[in-house]
C-alpha positions as CSV (number, residue, x, y, z in Angstrom):
1,M,-201.2,86.0,-16.1
2,T,-202.8,85.1,-19.4
3,K,-204.0,81.7,-20.6
4,A,-201.2,81.8,-23.2
5,G,-198.7,82.2,-20.4
6,F,-200.0,79.2,-18.6
7,L,-200.0,77.2,-21.8
8,A,-196.5,78.2,-22.6
9,Y,-195.4,77.1,-19.1
10,A,-197.3,73.8,-19.3
11,L,-195.7,72.9,-22.7
12,A,-192.2,73.8,-21.6
13,L,-192.5,71.9,-18.4
14,G,-194.0,68.9,-20.1
15,F,-191.2,68.8,-22.7
16,A,-188.5,69.2,-20.0
17,A,-190.0,66.6,-17.8
18,A,-190.5,64.0,-20.6
19,I,-186.8,64.1,-21.5
20,P,-185.2,61.3,-19.6
21,G,-182.9,62.6,-16.9
22,L,-182.0,61.9,-13.3
23,G,-185.5,62.0,-12.0
24,V,-187.1,59.9,-14.8
25,V,-184.3,57.3,-14.7
26,A,-184.6,57.0,-10.9
27,L,-188.4,56.8,-11.1
28,V,-188.2,53.9,-13.7
29,A,-185.7,52.1,-11.5
30,R,-187.9,52.4,-8.5
31,A,-191.0,51.2,-10.3
32,L,-189.0,48.3,-11.9
33,A,-187.7,47.2,-8.5
34,S,-190.8,47.8,-6.3
35,G,-193.8,48.2,-8.5
36,F,-196.3,50.9,-9.6
37,R,-197.2,52.2,-6.1
38,A,-193.6,52.7,-5.1
39,G,-193.0,54.4,-8.5
40,M,-195.9,56.8,-8.0
41,A,-194.9,57.6,-4.4
42,F,-191.4,58.4,-5.8
43,G,-193.1,60.6,-8.4
44,A,-195.0,62.4,-5.7
45,G,-191.7,63.3,-4.1
46,L,-190.4,64.5,-7.4
47,I,-193.5,66.7,-7.8
48,L,-193.1,68.2,-4.3
49,G,-189.5,69.0,-5.2
50,D,-190.6,70.8,-8.4
51,L,-193.2,72.8,-6.4
52,T,-190.5,73.8,-4.0
53,F,-188.4,75.2,-6.8
54,L,-191.4,76.8,-8.3
55,A,-192.1,78.6,-5.0
56,A,-188.4,79.7,-4.8
57,A,-188.6,81.2,-8.3
58,V,-192.0,83.0,-7.8
59,F,-191.4,84.3,-4.3
60,G,-187.7,85.1,-4.6
61,L,-186.7,82.5,-2.0
62,T,-183.3,82.3,-3.7
63,R,-182.4,85.6,-2.1
64,V,-183.5,84.2,1.3
65,A,-181.2,81.2,0.6
66,E,-178.3,83.6,-0.1
67,A,-179.0,85.5,3.2
68,L,-179.1,82.2,5.1
69,G,-176.2,80.7,3.3
70,D,-174.7,78.6,6.1
71,V,-178.1,77.0,6.9
72,F,-178.7,76.0,3.3
73,V,-175.2,74.6,3.1
74,V,-176.1,72.3,6.0
75,V,-179.4,71.3,4.2
76,R,-177.6,70.7,1.0
77,I,-174.9,68.5,2.6
78,G,-177.6,66.6,4.5
79,A,-179.4,65.9,1.2
80,G,-176.2,64.7,-0.4
81,L,-175.5,62.4,2.6
82,Y,-179.0,60.9,2.3
83,L,-178.5,60.2,-1.4
84,G,-175.2,58.6,-0.6
85,Y,-177.0,56.4,2.0
86,L,-179.6,55.4,-0.6
87,A,-176.8,54.5,-3.0
88,V,-175.1,52.3,-0.4
89,Q,-178.3,50.5,0.4
90,L,-179.1,49.8,-3.3
91,W,-175.6,48.5,-3.9
92,R,-175.7,46.2,-0.9
93,S,-179.1,44.9,-1.9
94,A,-177.6,44.0,-5.3
95,A,-175.4,41.5,-3.5
96,R,-178.6,39.8,-2.1
97,A,-180.3,39.8,-5.5
98,R,-183.5,37.8,-5.7
99,P,-186.1,37.6,-8.5
100,V,-188.0,40.9,-8.8
101,A,-191.3,39.3,-7.9
102,A,-190.0,37.9,-4.7
103,R,-189.1,41.3,-3.3
104,K,-191.3,43.2,-0.9
105,A,-192.3,46.6,-2.2
106,D,-190.6,49.6,-0.6
107,R,-192.6,51.6,1.9
108,P,-194.3,54.6,0.1
109,L,-192.8,57.1,2.5
110,A,-189.3,55.9,1.7
111,S,-190.0,56.2,-2.0
112,F,-191.6,59.6,-1.5
113,L,-188.5,60.9,0.4
114,A,-186.2,59.4,-2.2
115,G,-188.1,61.2,-5.0
116,L,-188.0,64.5,-3.1
117,T,-184.3,64.3,-2.4
118,V,-183.5,63.4,-6.1
119,T,-185.4,66.4,-7.3
120,L,-183.8,68.8,-4.8
121,A,-180.4,67.7,-6.0
122,N,-181.3,67.5,-9.7
123,P,-179.4,70.2,-11.7
124,K,-181.9,69.9,-14.6
125,T,-184.8,70.8,-12.3
126,I,-182.9,73.7,-10.7
127,F,-182.0,75.1,-14.1
128,F,-185.5,74.9,-15.4
129,Y,-187.1,76.8,-12.5
130,L,-184.4,79.3,-11.6
131,A,-183.1,80.0,-15.2
132,V,-185.7,79.0,-17.8
133,L,-188.9,79.9,-16.0
134,P,-188.1,83.6,-15.7
135,T,-187.8,83.7,-19.5
136,L,-191.3,82.2,-19.9
137,L,-193.1,84.2,-17.3
138,D,-192.8,87.7,-15.8
139,L,-192.5,86.5,-12.2
140,R,-192.9,90.1,-10.9
141,T,-196.6,90.0,-12.0
142,V,-197.5,86.6,-10.6
143,T,-200.3,86.9,-8.0
144,R,-201.3,84.4,-5.4
145,G,-204.1,83.2,-7.6
146,D,-201.6,82.8,-10.5
147,F,-199.3,80.8,-8.2
148,A,-202.1,78.5,-7.2
149,T,-202.9,77.9,-10.9
150,L,-199.2,77.2,-11.5
151,V,-199.1,74.7,-8.7
152,A,-202.1,72.9,-10.2
153,V,-200.7,73.0,-13.8
154,T,-197.3,71.7,-12.5
155,T,-198.9,68.9,-10.6
156,L,-201.1,67.8,-13.5
157,V,-198.3,68.0,-16.1
158,L,-195.9,66.0,-14.0
159,V,-198.5,63.4,-13.1
160,A,-199.3,63.0,-16.8
161,V,-195.7,62.6,-17.7
162,M,-194.6,60.3,-14.9
163,T,-197.5,57.9,-14.7
164,P,-196.8,56.2,-18.0
165,Y,-193.1,55.8,-17.1
166,A,-194.1,54.2,-13.8
167,A,-196.8,52.0,-15.4
168,L,-194.6,50.7,-18.2
169,A,-191.8,50.0,-15.8
170,S,-194.1,48.2,-13.4
171,R,-195.4,46.0,-16.3
172,A,-191.8,45.3,-17.4
173,R,-190.8,44.1,-14.0
174,H,-193.0,41.0,-14.3
175,A,-191.2,40.0,-17.5
176,L,-187.7,40.5,-16.0
177,Q,-187.5,38.0,-13.2
178,S,-183.8,37.1,-13.2
179,S,-181.6,37.8,-10.2
180,A,-178.9,39.0,-12.6
181,F,-181.2,41.7,-14.0
182,H,-182.2,42.8,-10.5
183,R,-178.5,43.1,-9.5
184,R,-177.7,45.2,-12.6
185,L,-180.8,47.4,-11.9
186,N,-179.9,48.1,-8.3
187,R,-176.3,48.8,-9.2
188,G,-177.4,51.2,-11.9
189,A,-179.7,53.0,-9.6
190,A,-177.0,53.1,-6.9
191,A,-174.6,54.7,-9.4
192,I,-177.3,57.4,-10.2
193,M,-177.9,58.1,-6.5
194,A,-174.1,58.2,-5.8
195,G,-173.6,60.7,-8.7
196,A,-176.4,62.9,-7.4
197,A,-174.9,62.7,-3.9
198,I,-171.4,63.7,-5.1
199,W,-172.8,66.6,-7.1
200,T,-175.0,67.8,-4.3
201,V,-172.2,67.9,-1.8
202,A,-169.5,69.2,-4.1
203,R,-171.3,72.0,-5.9
204,R,-171.0,75.5,-4.7
205,A,-173.7,76.8,-2.4
């Protein structure tokens, strides 16, 4: 691959990632509710999800998924059920709303898994890597070295995009201390998770 190819990919990915979607909204909600560390842990999960789809596109794992259709259906339904569980937990916590500063931060692992699950169920991410990416790069010519570079570029671009979102949301949480705000925040995040859960389970394998 050429430097121009890597640059085109980086610009396209950065533009797609910066447009607020399911992942960005969920990241902001997590950082608002639990702080910068939880937001970045969530972002790390989002990044791993992106790298999973990148690998699928480059190495043709979509054909493997088709060959093992029943197994991937189970994985998809499991991801949907987990998102549904997160939605229920967020909605229940809204009923016990407390000022944001009084809440304990979520465990990083929980935030990481939530971010990973959101990305794996995000149609925008799936579309980018499995439909848009092949128009940017000739995936048949990607070497292992090229793939390593793509992994590094993907990680750097997504960190650069997500860190400001998490930082600004974390700062805003200190100015938004009311229980009513926290309740609306949790219910909004629950609605996002529930929508992702329904889409994940209902879509065709």
